[in-house]
TIVO-2410 file (N, C-alpha, C; in nm, 3 decimals):
# residues 103
REC num residu      c1      c2      c3 atome chaine
REC   1      M   0.102  -0.163  -0.011     N      A
REC   1      M   0.001   0.013   0.007    CA      A
REC   1      M   0.088   0.110   0.005     C      A
REC   2      F   0.177   0.111   0.063     N      A
REC   2      F   0.296   0.182   0.093    CA      A
REC   2      F   0.301   0.256  -0.042     C      A
REC   3      R   0.379   0.153  -0.152     N      A
REC   3      R   0.438   0.130  -0.202    CA      A
REC   3      R   0.325   0.257  -0.330     C      A
REC   4      R   0.248   0.209  -0.353     N      A
REC   4      R   0.119   0.244  -0.439    CA      A
REC   4      R   0.074   0.411  -0.407     C      A
REC   5      F   0.112   0.423  -0.234     N      A
REC   5      F   0.087   0.556  -0.238    CA      A
REC   5      F   0.178   0.668  -0.288     C      A
REC   6      A   0.311   0.659  -0.208     N      A
REC   6      A   0.451   0.683  -0.269    CA      A
REC   6      A   0.461   0.745  -0.455     C      A
REC   7      L   0.392   0.616  -0.502     N      A
REC   7      L   0.390   0.617  -0.683    CA      A
REC   7      L   0.287   0.718  -0.732     C      A
REC   8      A   0.158   0.701  -0.643     N      A
REC   8      A   0.064   0.802  -0.659    CA      A
REC   8      A   0.108   0.981  -0.655     C      A
REC   9      T   0.195   0.974  -0.498     N      A
REC   9      T   0.281   1.109  -0.518    CA      A
REC   9      T   0.350   1.158  -0.553     C      A
REC  10      A   0.432   1.063  -0.623     N      A
REC  10      A   0.524   1.106  -0.690    CA      A
REC  10      A   0.458   1.141  -0.830     C      A
REC  11      L   0.421   1.078  -0.900     N      A
REC  11      L   0.313   1.141  -1.018    CA      A
REC  11      L   0.244   1.221  -0.999     C      A
REC  12      L   0.151   1.282  -0.885     N      A
REC  12      L   0.140   1.414  -0.889    CA      A
REC  12      L   0.228   1.539  -0.876     C      A
REC  13      A   0.313   1.499  -0.804     N      A
REC  13      A   0.450   1.628  -0.784    CA      A
REC  13      A   0.447   1.632  -0.966     C      A
REC  14      F   0.513   1.499  -1.019     N      A
REC  14      F   0.607   1.522  -1.096    CA      A
REC  14      F   0.487   1.603  -1.192     C      A
REC  15      A   0.379   1.612  -1.192     N      A
REC  15      A   0.264   1.662  -1.276    CA      A
REC  15      A   0.209   1.828  -1.267     C      A
REC  16      G   0.305   1.852  -1.126     N      A
REC  16      G   0.260   2.002  -1.097    CA      A
REC  16      G   0.130   2.017  -0.971     C      A
REC  17      F   0.102   1.910  -0.984     N      A
REC  17      F  -0.039   1.916  -0.867    CA      A
REC  17      F   0.025   1.934  -0.727     C      A
REC  18      L   0.118   1.922  -0.677     N      A
REC  18      L   0.186   1.929  -0.532    CA      A
REC  18      L   0.290   2.038  -0.590     C      A
REC  19      P   0.278   2.059  -0.441     N      A
REC  19      P   0.380   2.212  -0.442    CA      A
REC  19      P   0.551   2.132  -0.383     C      A
REC  20      T   0.635   2.174  -0.529     N      A
REC  20      T   0.773   2.143  -0.471    CA      A
REC  20      T   0.854   2.186  -0.412     C      A
REC  21      H   0.824   2.333  -0.357     N      A
REC  21      H   0.936   2.388  -0.306    CA      A
REC  21      H   1.031   2.438  -0.353     C      A
REC  22      G   1.067   2.439  -0.492     N      A
REC  22      G   1.101   2.528  -0.596    CA      A
REC  22      G   1.215   2.435  -0.620     C      A
REC  23      A   1.193   2.347  -0.553     N      A
REC  23      A   1.310   2.214  -0.638    CA      A
REC  23      A   1.269   2.139  -0.744     C      A
REC  24      A   1.354   2.127  -0.801     N      A
REC  24      A   1.346   2.092  -0.953    CA      A
REC  24      A   1.377   1.948  -0.932     C      A
REC  25      S   1.293   1.871  -1.044     N      A
REC  25      S   1.325   1.748  -1.018    CA      A
REC  25      S   1.396   1.693  -1.157     C      A
REC  26      S   1.465   1.616  -1.123     N      A
REC  26      S   1.583   1.566  -1.236    CA      A
REC  26      S   1.530   1.437  -1.296     C      A
REC  27      V   1.425   1.360  -1.260     N      A
REC  27      V   1.332   1.232  -1.366    CA      A
REC  27      V   1.236   1.315  -1.429     C      A
REC  28      P   1.254   1.292  -1.541     N      A
REC  28      P   1.126   1.288  -1.642    CA      A
REC  28      P   0.988   1.233  -1.591     C      A
REC  29      V   0.875   1.278  -1.617     N      A
REC  29      V   0.745   1.257  -1.579    CA      A
REC  29      V   0.725   1.123  -1.641     C      A
REC  30      A   0.754   1.110  -1.779     N      A
REC  30      A   0.756   0.999  -1.840    CA      A
REC  30      A   0.801   0.862  -1.817     C      A
REC  31      Q   0.896   0.873  -1.699     N      A
REC  31      Q   0.997   0.765  -1.664    CA      A
REC  31      Q   0.935   0.724  -1.541     C      A
REC  32      V   0.825   0.846  -1.453     N      A
REC  32      V   0.783   0.776  -1.362    CA      A
REC  32      V   0.630   0.719  -1.412     C      A
REC  33      I   0.564   0.780  -1.474     N      A
REC  33      I   0.435   0.665  -1.505    CA      A
REC  33      I   0.453   0.574  -1.586     C      A
REC  34      T   0.600   0.559  -1.653     N      A
REC  34      T   0.604   0.451  -1.681    CA      A
REC  34      T   0.635   0.300  -1.532     C      A
REC  35      V   0.723   0.400  -1.515     N      A
REC  35      V   0.721   0.277  -1.314    CA      A
REC  35      V   0.578   0.212  -1.282     C      A
REC  36      A   0.518   0.352  -1.225     N      A
REC  36      A   0.385   0.320  -1.185    CA      A
REC  36      A   0.297   0.235  -1.263     C      A
REC  37      L   0.285   0.260  -1.389     N      A
REC  37      L   0.182   0.135  -1.421    CA      A
REC  37      L   0.266   0.004  -1.471     C      A
REC  38      A   0.372   0.015  -1.515     N      A
REC  38      A   0.457  -0.136  -1.492    CA      A
REC  38      A   0.436  -0.214  -1.326     C      A
REC  39      S   0.395  -0.149  -1.223     N      A
REC  39      S   0.337  -0.253  -1.117    CA      A
REC  39      S   0.204  -0.246  -1.061     C      A
REC  40      L   0.115  -0.255  -1.191     N      A
REC  40      L   0.041  -0.263  -1.168    CA      A
REC  40      L  -0.027  -0.394  -1.295     C      A
REC  41      P  -0.077  -0.474  -1.258     N      A
REC  41      P  -0.155  -0.591  -1.355    CA      A
REC  41      P  -0.234  -0.502  -1.471     C      A
REC  42      P  -0.265  -0.616  -1.566     N      A
REC  42      P  -0.343  -0.567  -1.711    CA      A
REC  42      P  -0.485  -0.560  -1.637     C      A
REC  43      L  -0.517  -0.432  -1.650     N      A
REC  43      L  -0.661  -0.370  -1.547    CA      A
REC  43      L  -0.801  -0.402  -1.688     C      A
REC  44      F  -0.906  -0.407  -1.680     N      A
REC  44      F  -1.017  -0.420  -1.726    CA      A
REC  44      F  -1.111  -0.341  -1.727     C      A
REC  45      D  -1.193  -0.316  -1.736     N      A
REC  45      D  -1.317  -0.218  -1.731    CA      A
REC  45      D  -1.492  -0.324  -1.738     C      A
REC  46      T  -1.438  -0.440  -1.804     N      A
REC  46      T  -1.524  -0.544  -1.737    CA      A
REC  46      T  -1.501  -0.684  -1.682     C      A
REC  47      E  -1.617  -0.746  -1.657     N      A
REC  47      E  -1.562  -0.832  -1.596    CA      A
REC  47      E  -1.527  -0.991  -1.719     C      A
REC  48      S  -1.621  -0.913  -1.820     N      A
REC  48      S  -1.663  -1.036  -1.928    CA      A
REC  48      S  -1.464  -1.020  -2.000     C      A
REC  49      A  -1.417  -0.898  -1.942     N      A
REC  49      A  -1.285  -0.870  -2.101    CA      A
REC  49      A  -1.188  -0.932  -2.001     C      A
REC  50      A  -1.225  -0.965  -1.822     N      A
REC  50      A  -1.125  -0.994  -1.800    CA      A
REC  50      A  -1.060  -1.114  -1.799     C      A
REC  51      Q  -1.232  -1.260  -1.770     N      A
REC  51      Q  -1.262  -1.361  -1.795    CA      A
REC  51      Q  -1.157  -1.354  -1.988     C      A
REC  52      T  -1.178  -1.290  -2.024     N      A
REC  52      T  -1.107  -1.338  -2.176    CA      A
REC  52      T  -0.961  -1.320  -2.163     C      A
REC  53      H  -0.938  -1.224  -2.091     N      A
REC  53      H  -0.771  -1.222  -2.125    CA      A
REC  53      H  -0.700  -1.384  -2.028     C      A
REC  54      C  -0.805  -1.369  -1.887     N      A
REC  54      C  -0.755  -1.511  -1.870    CA      A
REC  54      C  -0.884  -1.591  -1.775     C      A
REC  55      P  -0.872  -1.644  -1.920     N      A
REC  55      P  -0.989  -1.778  -1.924    CA      A
REC  55      P  -1.008  -1.916  -1.784     C      A
REC  56      K  -0.860  -1.943  -1.764     N      A
REC  56      K  -0.865  -2.013  -1.658    CA      A
REC  56      K  -0.877  -1.931  -1.519     C      A
REC  57      G  -0.812  -1.838  -1.550     N      A
REC  57      G  -0.824  -1.774  -1.391    CA      A
REC  57      G  -0.864  -1.745  -1.340     C      A
REC  58      V  -0.916  -1.665  -1.168     N      A
REC  58      V  -1.029  -1.624  -1.147    CA      A
REC  58      V  -1.017  -1.449  -1.142     C      A
REC  59      V  -1.114  -1.402  -1.207     N      A
REC  59      V  -1.071  -1.270  -1.192    CA      A
REC  59      V  -1.187  -1.196  -1.076     C      A
REC  60      V  -1.094  -1.113  -1.056     N      A
REC  60      V  -1.103  -1.059  -0.946    CA      A
REC  60      V  -1.119  -0.920  -0.972     C      A
REC  61      W  -1.187  -0.810  -0.832     N      A
REC  61      W  -1.143  -0.663  -0.851    CA      A
REC  61      W  -1.091  -0.578  -0.820     C      A
REC  62      L  -1.006  -0.542  -0.838     N      A
REC  62      L  -0.890  -0.485  -0.760    CA      A
REC  62      L  -0.860  -0.299  -0.760     C      A
REC  63      N  -0.881  -0.292  -0.601     N      A
REC  63      N  -0.878  -0.145  -0.510    CA      A
REC  63      N  -0.746  -0.113  -0.577     C      A
REC  64      I  -0.729   0.033  -0.680     N      A
REC  64      I  -0.625   0.021  -0.712    CA      A
REC  64      I  -0.534   0.072  -0.631     C      A
REC  65      P  -0.555   0.206  -0.595     N      A
REC  65      P  -0.440   0.251  -0.453    CA      A
REC  65      P  -0.425   0.165  -0.373     C      A
REC  66      S  -0.523   0.075  -0.273     N      A
REC  66      S  -0.491   0.016  -0.209    CA      A
REC  66      S  -0.374  -0.083  -0.235     C      A
REC  67      G  -0.431  -0.149  -0.381     N      A
REC  67      G  -0.377  -0.282  -0.367    CA      A
REC  67      G  -0.438  -0.402  -0.328     C      A
REC  68      I  -0.600  -0.369  -0.248     N      A
REC  68      I  -0.633  -0.485  -0.220    CA      A
REC  68      I  -0.736  -0.556  -0.349     C      A
REC  69      Y  -0.694  -0.717  -0.317     N      A
REC  69      Y  -0.876  -0.724  -0.463    CA      A
REC  69      Y  -0.923  -0.796  -0.363     C      A
REC  70      H  -1.076  -0.829  -0.434     N      A
REC  70      H  -1.193  -0.855  -0.401    CA      A
REC  70      H  -1.260  -0.972  -0.494     C      A
REC  71      Y  -1.254  -1.110  -0.391     N      A
REC  71      Y  -1.356  -1.170  -0.520    CA      A
REC  71      Y  -1.497  -1.199  -0.536     C      A
REC  72      Q  -1.563  -1.253  -0.648     N      A
REC  72      Q  -1.685  -1.248  -0.619    CA      A
REC  72      Q  -1.774  -1.312  -0.528     C      A
REC  73      G  -1.891  -1.213  -0.524     N      A
REC  73      G  -1.915  -1.254  -0.455    CA      A
REC  73      G  -1.929  -1.188  -0.263     C      A
REC  74      E  -1.806  -1.069  -0.247     N      A
REC  74      E  -1.786  -1.027  -0.129    CA      A
REC  74      E  -1.824  -0.869  -0.180     C      A
REC  75      R  -1.840  -0.846  -0.079     N      A
REC  75      R  -1.882  -0.721  -0.051    CA      A
REC  75      R  -1.863  -0.616  -0.148     C      A
REC  76      W  -1.717  -0.580  -0.185     N      A
REC  76      W  -1.712  -0.492  -0.202    CA      A
REC  76      W  -1.627  -0.506  -0.369     C      A
REC  77      Y  -1.706  -0.598  -0.477     N      A
REC  77      Y  -1.657  -0.665  -0.591    CA      A
REC  77      Y  -1.776  -0.578  -0.657     C      A
REC  78      G  -1.642  -0.528  -0.769     N      A
REC  78      G  -1.718  -0.409  -0.842    CA      A
REC  78      G  -1.742  -0.297  -0.790     C      A
REC  79      R  -1.758  -0.279  -0.675     N      A
REC  79      R  -1.786  -0.166  -0.588    CA      A
REC  79      R  -1.707  -0.058  -0.517     C      A
REC  80      T  -1.578  -0.036  -0.505     N      A
REC  80      T  -1.515   0.069  -0.496    CA      A
REC  80      T  -1.457   0.181  -0.603     C      A
REC  81      K  -1.426   0.254  -0.575     N      A
REC  81      K  -1.449   0.377  -0.668    CA      A
REC  81      K  -1.357   0.361  -0.782     C      A
REC  82      H  -1.208   0.332  -0.731     N      A
REC  82      H  -1.105   0.360  -0.804    CA      A
REC  82      H  -1.052   0.134  -0.814     C      A
REC  83      G  -1.121   0.114  -0.923     N      A
REC  83      G  -1.090  -0.042  -0.884    CA      A
REC  83      G  -1.127  -0.053  -1.058     C      A
REC  84      A  -1.103  -0.181  -1.071     N      A
REC  84      A  -1.085  -0.256  -1.212    CA      A
REC  84      A  -1.079  -0.417  -1.174     C      A
REC  85      Y  -1.153  -0.468  -1.356     N      A
REC  85      Y  -1.097  -0.618  -1.315    CA      A
REC  85      Y  -0.987  -0.619  -1.342     C      A
REC  86      A  -0.938  -0.801  -1.285     N      A
REC  86      A  -0.812  -0.784  -1.280    CA      A
REC  86      A  -0.809  -0.992  -1.276     C      A
REC  87      C  -0.681  -1.013  -1.297     N      A
REC  87      C  -0.681  -1.161  -1.283    CA      A
REC  87      C  -0.606  -1.177  -1.135     C      A
REC  88      E  -0.642  -1.312  -1.099     N      A
REC  88      E  -0.582  -1.314  -0.974    CA      A
REC  88      E  -0.446  -1.357  -0.970     C      A
REC  89      K  -0.409  -1.407  -1.049     N      A
REC  89      K  -0.218  -1.420  -1.072    CA      A
REC  89      K  -0.182  -1.338  -1.088     C      A
REC  90      E  -0.209  -1.264  -1.164     N      A
REC  90      E  -0.126  -1.116  -1.266    CA      A
REC  90      E  -0.116  -1.006  -1.149     C      A
REC  91      A  -0.244  -1.054  -1.047     N      A
REC  91      A  -0.219  -0.940  -0.966    CA      A
REC  91      A  -0.150  -0.961  -0.793     C      A
REC  92      I  -0.158  -1.086  -0.758     N      A
REC  92      I  -0.082  -1.135  -0.705    CA      A
REC  92      I   0.153  -1.104  -0.764     C      A
REC  93      K   0.134  -1.154  -0.865     N      A
REC  93      K   0.221  -1.098  -0.949    CA      A
REC  93      K   0.295  -0.976  -0.911     C      A
REC  94      A   0.184  -0.858  -0.924     N      A
REC  94      A   0.225  -0.705  -0.929    CA      A
REC  94      A   0.230  -0.691  -0.796     C      A
REC  95      G   0.209  -0.758  -0.661     N      A
REC  95      G   0.196  -0.737  -0.573    CA      A
REC  95      G   0.089  -0.719  -0.494     C      A
REC  96      D  -0.039  -0.727  -0.495     N      A
REC  96      D  -0.135  -0.730  -0.455    CA      A
REC  96      D  -0.209  -0.785  -0.392     C      A
REC  97      R  -0.285  -0.782  -0.300     N      A
REC  97      R  -0.308  -0.883  -0.227    CA      A
REC  97      R  -0.514  -0.893  -0.214     C      A
REC  98      A  -0.473  -1.065  -0.144     N      A
REC  98      A  -0.689  -1.008  -0.139    CA      A
REC  98      A  -0.714  -0.976   0.026     C      A
REC  99      S  -0.841  -0.928   0.019     N      A
REC  99      S  -0.908  -0.874   0.179    CA      A
REC  99      S  -0.871  -1.032   0.235     C      A
REC 100      E  -0.875  -0.964   0.350     N      A
REC 100      E  -0.849  -1.032   0.510    CA      A
REC 100      E  -0.932  -1.053   0.550     C      A
REC 101      N  -1.069  -0.949   0.550     N      A
REC 101      N  -1.192  -0.980   0.582    CA      A
REC 101      N  -1.302  -1.052   0.537     C      A
REC 102      G  -1.290  -1.023   0.409     N      A
REC 102      G  -1.404  -1.157   0.332    CA      A
REC 102      G  -1.479  -1.043   0.264     C      A
REC 103      Q  -1.434  -0.883   0.279     N      A
REC 103      Q  -1.509  -0.830   0.208    CA      A
REC 103      Q  -1.496  -0.744   0.073     C      A
***
């Protein structure tokens, strides 16, 4: 979770949305965005698109900012503001984890 928060903060700072206190950045914005996207699994807008991508795998709902995913039938499956469907194996590979309380 901290890693995603740090990446989001870096993206906002480099995009000019957070004050940098006069310090110029030596890292190009494109490089920061590339690193942030590399830490995410492939994301899908619909459950069927995710299932097509991983036909033998389990489709989960990934809450992108927290890196926590939910299984079908759980309370937050498909319901968080900033989420998308993903394959469980790819989410695990990207460092995401399942919800601990079954919600």
